[in-house]
N, C-alpha and C positions, 0 to 999 in steps of 0.2 A: 514563372514568378513564384517566389517563396511565400508561404502564408505562415502567420504566427499568431499565437494567442497566449495570454498570460493567465496562470491559475491564481485565483483569489479566493479567500475564504468568504463565506456569505454572512454578513451581519445579521440578517433575519434569522438564519439557522442558529447562530451563536447566541442570540438573545433568548432563545427557547431552551437554553441549557438546563435551567432548574426544573422546568416542566418536563423536559425529556428525561432527565435523571429520575424523577419521581415515577414517570410512566414506565421506564425501563425496570425500575425496582419492582413495581407491581408485576410486570411480565415475568421477571426472574423468579419471584415467589411462586407464581402459578406453575412455571416451568419446572421448578424444583420438585413440586408435588407430583407432576406427571412422570418425571424421571425416576424419582424414588419408588413410586407405585409400580412402574414398569419393571424396574430392576428387581424389586421384591417378588413380583408375580413371576418373572422369568426364573428366578432362583428357586422359588418354592414349587414351581410346576415343571422343573427341569425334566423329570422322567415321564410325566403324564400329559404334558401339553402336546397338542397335535402340531405337526410340522408347519402347516399353513398358519396356525395361530402364533407359533414362534416367529415366523417371518413377519407377521404383523407387529409383534412386540419389538423386534429388532428395527423395523421401519420407524416405529414411534420413538425409540431411543435415539436412532440416527437423526431423525428430523428435529428432535429436541436439542441435540448437540449442535446441529447446524443453526438453529434459531438462537441459541445462546451465543454462538460466534457472531451472528448478525447483530445482536444487541451490543456486544462488546465493540464491534467496529463502528456502530452508530454513535456510541458514547465517545469514541475517539474523535469524532467529528464535532459534536456539539459541546462536549465537556472534557477537553483534553487535560492531561496532568500538567502541573507546573514544570516549566523548563528547568532542568538541573544540568548545568554546564560542567563538562570535563574536557581536558585537552586530550584529544583522540586522533589517531592516524586515520584520516578519511580514506586513504588509499586501501588500507587493510579492510575497512568496513565494506568498501565496494567489492573487493575480491571475495570476501566471505559471503555476502548476500547474493552475488552473481553465481557463485558455486552452488549455494543452497537452492536457488531458484532453478538452475539447470538440472540439478538432481531431482528436485520435486516434480518437475514437469517431464523428466526423462527425455531431454532434448540433446543427446550427445552429438547429433549431426550438425548442430548450430556452430558456426565459426564464431569464436569469442576472443576478442583482443582487448588489451588495455593500453592506454596511452597516458601515462602519468608524467606530467612535466617535471615534477620533483620526485625523487625516490621515496621520500616520506613527506606527507603533507599533514602536519599536526595543526588541529584547529579546535577552538572552544565550541563544542556543540553538546546537545543531549544525545548520547550514543544510542539509547533505546529508541528514541523518537526518530532519529536519522536512519537507524536500521529499518524501521517501519517504512519510512519514506522511500528508501532505496529498494526495499523488497517490493513495494507496490509499483514503483516505476519499472523495475526490471521485469517483474512478472507480466505487467501490461505489455511491455515491448515483446517479450517472448511469445505471448499468446497471439500476437499478430504476425508472427514469423513462420516461414516454411523451412523445410530442410535445405541446408546449404546457404541460408541467409546469414548475415553477419551482425552480431551484437558487439558494439564498441562502447567502452566506458573510459572517459578521460577526466582528468582533474588538473586544475592549475590554480595558482595564486596570482591575484591581480591587485596589488596594493593591499587595501584593508578588506578585500573580498576574496572568497574562494569560489570556484565554480566546479560543478560536477555535470558532465554531459553524457547522457545515455542515448545512444543512437542505434537504430536498427534499419537494415536495408529491407527492400521489399516494397509493396505498394504504399503510397503515401496515404495521408488521412484526408478525406474529402473536406472541403472548406466548411460545409454546413455541419459536419461532425466535429471538426476542430474547434468550432466556436462553443461547443457544448460539453467537451470531454471533462472539464473540471467541475461541472454541476453535480451536486449530490443526486444519486439514484439514476444517473444517465449511463446507459450501457448499450452497446450494439451487440452484445453477446447474450443469447437467450439463457435465462436462469441465473445471470449474474446480478448482484445487488447494485453495482455501480457506485461504490463508495471509495474505492482504492485511490483514484486520482484526486478526489476531493480531500481525502485525509492527507495525502502527500502535500497538496497545496496549503492546507491548514498548518501542517507542521513547518513548512518553509516560512509561512507568514508569521507564525509564532516565534520563529528564530530571527525575525526581522529581514527575511529574505524573500525570494520570488522563485516561481517556476515558469518557464516559457516553453511552449510546445510549438514546433514549426516543421514544415516540409521544406527541406533545403533544396538548393539548385541541383544537387546530385541525385535527388530522389529519396534520400534518407529521411527518416522521421527522428527529430531530435527533441529530447527533453533536457532543458538546461536549468539546473538548480544553482542559484546564486545565494551564498550565505555570507553575511558580514561578520566581522569579528567584534564581539562586544568589548567594552572597556573591562580591564582586569577586575575581577571580583564583583562584577555586576551581572545579574541574571536578567531574563526578560520578564 
């Protein structure tokens, strides 16, 4: 039997946007001091610093950069930018983000196919936000695949809606995990923040759309993004 769950943004998290933005601003100020001091110390002590101390400095700089990225991703969830619609070829966005994710994760052994119902599928979306959505979903799929598994991306138009389906073969998602995958900070991978799917669900919701996650009858895991077309000249 197939199992399915819909990704939804969290009203409780969204209501904390102002407080979260203020808190993140404070963190960034402190972080900037740490990074600047570390860079200056590293530069001024380039010839005299001990190797083990240089390793510590590089660890501080690296951790600070990672923390800054975490803050940025958190703000995407609680205080996303206003939707700015453009007519964009969704198929091309899918190709570009899939190629980028495969290259970043060095997964040349993965079988990757596309199934676009129309050669060109132009749709009114915010290209930057949909790039983030696609990147998060494709990366999530690839991280759960093994060599010779298959990644499939398909698109189609259905009246006033368009759908993007990202499928990967391999082990399905356990029902207890499937129910939680769109929750902020939920991750089954050690060291991962667990915001990627939450952000994707938020972006789809802000476009007036949805994301569904399912284990289908063939054993594939499918993420199905449905995006409506807005009235001409109207943003979200």
